[in-house]
C-alpha positions as a Python dict, from the first residue, in 0.01 Angstrom:
ca = {
    (1, 'M'): (0, 0, 0),
    (2, 'S'): (237, -29, -299),
    (3, 'E'): (-22, -250, -482),
    (4, 'E'): (-256, 16, -439),
    (5, 'R'): (-30, 287, -563),
    (6, 'A'): (42, 81, -872),
    (7, 'E'): (-344, -38, -890),
    (8, 'T'): (-432, 372, -880),
    (9, 'G'): (-148, 450, -1137),
    (10, 'T'): (-246, 233, -1402),
    (11, 'E'): (-609, 317, -1362),
    (12, 'E'): (-522, 721, -1408),
    (13, 'A'): (-357, 584, -1743),
    (14, 'K'): (-699, 464, -1837),
    (15, 'G'): (-994, 630, -1980),
    (16, 'P'): (-1311, 610, -1842),
    (17, 'E'): (-1428, 267, -2012),
    (18, 'G'): (-1087, 144, -1863),
    (19, 'T'): (-915, 184, -2197),
    (20, 'K'): (-626, 393, -2228),
    (21, 'E'): (-713, 746, -2400),
    (22, 'P'): (-561, 785, -2796),
    (23, 'K'): (-269, 1003, -2849),
    (24, 'E'): (-470, 1079, -3125),
    (25, 'A'): (-753, 1214, -2969),
    (26, 'K'): (-517, 1444, -2701),
    (27, 'E'): (-350, 1559, -2997),
    (28, 'T'): (-690, 1669, -3178),
    (29, 'E'): (-794, 1831, -2845),
    (30, 'A'): (-451, 2041, -2820),
    (31, 'T'): (-487, 2169, -3198),
    (32, 'D'): (-898, 2225, -3136),
    (33, 'R'): (-823, 2502, -2850),
    (34, 'P'): (-598, 2745, -3064),
    (35, 'R'): (-869, 2670, -3379),
    (36, 'R'): (-1150, 2793, -3141),
    (37, 'R'): (-946, 3089, -2984),
    (38, 'Q'): (-890, 3193, -3340),
    (39, 'A'): (-1274, 3173, -3419),
    (40, 'R'): (-1339, 3383, -3133),
    (41, 'G'): (-1099, 3636, -3252),
    (42, 'E'): (-1245, 3671, -3588),
    (43, 'R'): (-1598, 3708, -3439),
    (44, 'R'): (-1444, 4002, -3200),
    (45, 'I'): (-1258, 4168, -3524),
    (46, 'T'): (-1593, 4169, -3705),
    (47, 'Q'): (-1806, 4321, -3455),
    (48, 'L'): (-1541, 4592, -3402),
    (49, 'L'): (-1570, 4635, -3772),
    (50, 'E'): (-1955, 4659, -3798),
    (51, 'A'): (-1913, 4928, -3520),
    (52, 'A'): (-1651, 5120, -3687),
    (53, 'A'): (-1857, 5078, -3978),
    (54, 'S'): (-2140, 5244, -3806),
    (55, 'V'): (-1931, 5531, -3615),
    (56, 'F'): (-1770, 5645, -3969),
    (57, 'C'): (-2166, 5669, -4086),
    (58, 'T'): (-2248, 5891, -3793),
    (59, 'T'): (-1950, 6104, -3730),
    (60, 'G'): (-1741, 6066, -4043),
    (61, 'Y'): (-1364, 5977, -4053),
    (62, 'T'): (-1181, 6228, -3862),
    (63, 'A'): (-1442, 6265, -3563),
    (64, 'A'): (-1441, 5868, -3515),
    (65, 'S'): (-1240, 5780, -3167),
    (66, 'T'): (-1163, 5450, -3030),
    (67, 'N'): (-1342, 5504, -2752),
    (68, 'A'): (-1622, 5547, -2981),
    (69, 'I'): (-1593, 5234, -3183),
    (70, 'A'): (-1581, 5034, -2851),
    (71, 'R'): (-1898, 5176, -2698),
    (72, 'E'): (-2094, 5090, -3056),
    (73, 'A'): (-1949, 4735, -3015),
    (74, 'G'): (-2027, 4729, -2632),
    (75, 'V'): (-1669, 4657, -2551),
    (76, 'S'): (-1404, 4807, -2340),
    (77, 'P'): (-1154, 5015, -2525),
    (78, 'G'): (-863, 4770, -2389),
    (79, 'T'): (-1039, 4488, -2563),
    (80, 'L'): (-1066, 4668, -2881),
    (81, 'Y'): (-699, 4725, -2842),
    (82, 'Q'): (-629, 4404, -2857),
    (83, 'F'): (-688, 4381, -3160),
    (84, 'F'): (-623, 4689, -3307),
    (85, 'P'): (-358, 4994, -3221),
    (86, 'N'): (-558, 5287, -3321),
    (87, 'K'): (-830, 5415, -3526),
    (88, 'E'): (-627, 5420, -3859),
    (89, 'A'): (-562, 5006, -3818),
    (90, 'I'): (-957, 4977, -3801),
    (91, 'A'): (-996, 5200, -4103),
    (92, 'I'): (-734, 5022, -4293),
    (93, 'E'): (-875, 4670, -4228),
    (94, 'L'): (-1225, 4782, -4281),
    (95, 'G'): (-1145, 4943, -4592),
    (96, 'S'): (-976, 4623, -4728),
    (97, 'R'): (-1245, 4424, -4671),
    (98, 'L'): (-1537, 4657, -4858),
    (99, 'M'): (-1273, 4728, -5106),
    (100, 'H'): (-1273, 4339, -5196),
    (101, 'E'): (-1651, 4359, -5210),
    (102, 'M'): (-1659, 4611, -5416),
    (103, 'R'): (-1422, 4429, -5674),
    (104, 'E'): (-1661, 4129, -5682),
    (105, 'T'): (-1968, 4458, -5721),
    (106, 'Y'): (-1778, 4566, -6022),
    (107, 'G'): (-1680, 4207, -6158),
    (108, 'E'): (-2067, 4119, -6132),
    (109, 'A'): (-2200, 4445, -6291),
    (110, 'L'): (-1904, 4551, -6558),
    (111, 'A'): (-1957, 4183, -6706),
    (112, 'P'): (-1902, 4169, -7090),
    (113, 'V'): (-2248, 4212, -7226),
    (114, 'D'): (-2388, 4097, -7567),
    (115, 'P'): (-2348, 4357, -7827),
    (116, 'A'): (-2734, 4323, -7902),
    (117, 'T'): (-2794, 4431, -7556),
    (118, 'P'): (-3015, 4781, -7547),
    (119, 'L'): (-2887, 5058, -7371),
    (120, 'E'): (-3096, 5103, -7115),
    (121, 'E'): (-3093, 4747, -7005),
    (122, 'A'): (-2685, 4740, -6962),
    (123, 'V'): (-2662, 5059, -6812),
    (124, 'G'): (-2990, 5036, -6556),
    (125, 'A'): (-2798, 4653, -6451),
    (126, 'A'): (-2459, 4839, -6384),
    (127, 'V'): (-2597, 5134, -6213),
    (128, 'D'): (-2812, 4923, -6012),
    (129, 'R'): (-2555, 4676, -5883),
    (130, 'F'): (-2324, 4989, -5757),
    (131, 'I'): (-2591, 5145, -5588),
    (132, 'A'): (-2715, 4850, -5426),
    (133, 'F'): (-2393, 4764, -5278),
    (134, 'N'): (-2331, 5190, -5141),
    (135, 'C'): (-2670, 5145, -4963),
    (136, 'E'): (-2578, 4813, -4854),
    (137, 'R'): (-2222, 4963, -4751),
    (138, 'P'): (-2238, 5301, -4684),
    (139, 'E'): (-1960, 5341, -4504),
    (140, 'F'): (-1748, 5240, -4812),
    (141, 'F'): (-1841, 5626, -4944),
    (142, 'A'): (-1793, 5759, -4579),
    (143, 'L'): (-1481, 5605, -4587),
    (144, 'M'): (-1353, 5629, -4935),
    (145, 'H'): (-1445, 6031, -4963),
    (146, 'G'): (-1325, 6168, -4663),
    (147, 'P'): (-1087, 6455, -4585),
    (148, 'D'): (-840, 6267, -4427),
    (149, 'I'): (-854, 5897, -4512),
    (150, 'P'): (-526, 5732, -4417),
    (151, 'G'): (-281, 5672, -4691),
    (152, 'R'): (-320, 5329, -4740),
    (153, 'I'): (-645, 5350, -4786),
    (154, 'A'): (-594, 5645, -5022),
    (155, 'E'): (-368, 5457, -5234),
    (156, 'Q'): (-593, 5129, -5261),
    (157, 'H'): (-889, 5338, -5343),
    (158, 'D'): (-686, 5470, -5653),
    (159, 'A'): (-565, 5169, -5764),
    (160, 'L'): (-974, 5023, -5731),
    (161, 'H'): (-1044, 5327, -5937),
    (162, 'A'): (-816, 5291, -6195),
    (163, 'T'): (-893, 4892, -6218),
    (164, 'L'): (-1280, 5039, -6225),
    (165, 'L'): (-1184, 5278, -6534),
    (166, 'T'): (-1003, 5007, -6727),
    (167, 'R'): (-1328, 4761, -6681),
    (168, 'I'): (-1555, 5064, -6823),
    (169, 'E'): (-1378, 5104, -7086),
    (170, 'A'): (-1352, 4730, -7184),
    (171, 'L'): (-1741, 4763, -7158),
    (172, 'L'): (-1765, 5057, -7375),
    (173, 'T'): (-1560, 4932, -7612),
    (174, 'S'): (-1798, 4661, -7704),
    (175, 'L'): (-2095, 4886, -7689),
    (176, 'L'): (-1894, 5173, -7903),
    (177, 'P'): (-1683, 5004, -8178),
    (178, 'D'): (-1632, 5251, -8385),
    (179, 'R'): (-1494, 5472, -8149),
    (180, 'S'): (-1130, 5549, -8087),
    (181, 'P'): (-918, 5439, -7762),
    (182, 'A'): (-899, 5780, -7644),
    (183, 'D'): (-1227, 5833, -7713),
    (184, 'I'): (-1346, 5535, -7474),
    (185, 'T'): (-1084, 5665, -7205),
    (186, 'R'): (-1282, 6003, -7225),
    (187, 'V'): (-1640, 5842, -7240),
    (188, 'A'): (-1544, 5633, -6965),
    (189, 'Q'): (-1394, 5872, -6747),
    (190, 'V'): (-1677, 6145, -6768),
    (191, 'A'): (-1967, 5836, -6725),
    (192, 'L'): (-1763, 5733, -6401),
    (193, 'G'): (-1760, 6087, -6304),
    (194, 'V'): (-2167, 6168, -6381),
    (195, 'Y'): (-2240, 5819, -6138),
    (196, 'K'): (-2039, 5912, -5857),
    (197, 'A'): (-2181, 6287, -5864),
    (198, 'G'): (-2507, 6122, -5854),
    (199, 'L'): (-2434, 5886, -5588),
    (200, 'E'): (-2366, 6156, -5322),
    (201, 'L'): (-2734, 6243, -5401),
    (202, 'V'): (-2887, 5911, -5362),
    (203, 'L'): (-2723, 5826, -5025),
    (204, 'A'): (-2828, 6143, -4928),
    (205, 'H'): (-3213, 6054, -4990),
    (206, 'E'): (-3450, 5716, -4906),
    (207, 'G'): (-3737, 5566, -4991),
    (208, 'A'): (-3924, 5696, -5324),
    (209, 'E'): (-3706, 6006, -5317),
    (210, 'R'): (-3385, 5782, -5360),
    (211, 'E'): (-3530, 5580, -5624),
    (212, 'A'): (-3595, 5889, -5846),
    (213, 'Y'): (-3233, 5995, -5798),
    (214, 'V'): (-3136, 5636, -5925),
    (215, 'Q'): (-3330, 5681, -6275),
    (216, 'E'): (-3183, 6046, -6281),
    (217, 'I'): (-2838, 5901, -6300),
    (218, 'K'): (-2955, 5636, -6554),
    (219, 'D'): (-3152, 5861, -6782),
    (220, 'V'): (-2834, 6090, -6762),
    (221, 'L'): (-2596, 5850, -6889),
    (222, 'I'): (-2863, 5680, -7151),
    (223, 'R'): (-2865, 6064, -7304),
    (224, 'Y'): (-2512, 6056, -7336),
    (225, 'L'): (-2423, 5726, -7455),
    (226, 'G'): (-2744, 5678, -7690),
    (227, 'P'): (-2634, 5912, -7960),
    (228, 'M'): (-2299, 5773, -7991),
    (229, 'S'): (-2394, 5399, -8020),
    (230, 'A'): (-2710, 5541, -8195),
    (231, 'G'): (-2501, 5537, -8539),
    (232, 'T'): (-2323, 5184, -8481),
    (233, 'R'): (-2665, 4975, -8365),
    (234, 'R'): (-2936, 4903, -8626),
    (235, 'D'): (-3136, 4831, -8269),
    (236, 'P'): (-3376, 5167, -8236),
    (237, 'S'): (-3362, 5102, -7852),
    (238, 'W'): (-3025, 5212, -7850),
    (239, 'I'): (-3209, 5533, -7891),
    (240, 'Y'): (-3298, 5662, -7594),
    (241, 'T'): (-3652, 5868, -7586),
    (242, 'P'): (-3771, 5986, -7268),
}
């Protein structure tokens, strides 16, 4: 009987082929388990944020609720509360991710251009990138321009706006080398204001009508900037002709 126990104990310590299971394999399995849980958690967070984006676009931030977000995500409110304590926390996380994407967008849209680049091309490329981002992520506009967005999002958006303005000023400096820094700042403020005013109209329409509004924004900016740059460029394409 004692020999059987000893033999059994030996077998339990062996793997399926009679060899001892390596210690490294057990450690790897123990490490992988929390990684799998973390991956599942990230997928759930993404699911909840996508649902929140949809709800914010439909009802606005103020009227949205955690119950509506959970329903849109297809989960129970209890599941939502495992990841976010309230609606504000969801909005802050979503806003942070959106602003990160926005920074990447304006980094591309406002990259330095060759001074010989025609004005229509420079303006068109920048406007197209910004419009594309806002059309693909309409929750950005809905969340950032709501009447009572969380204070932390408002602060981050103000910082984003300041950085964006600085990038526009840098771009305009290369396009309008004869203008003073004060002029450049003023022109940048007006150009950004024109774009933001037109964006709301763009997002309110679809299809051909949306494209028409996008072109209107480009036309206004080109007509505004064209006379300023015409005096410093020999290239006649800088002068806008409708």
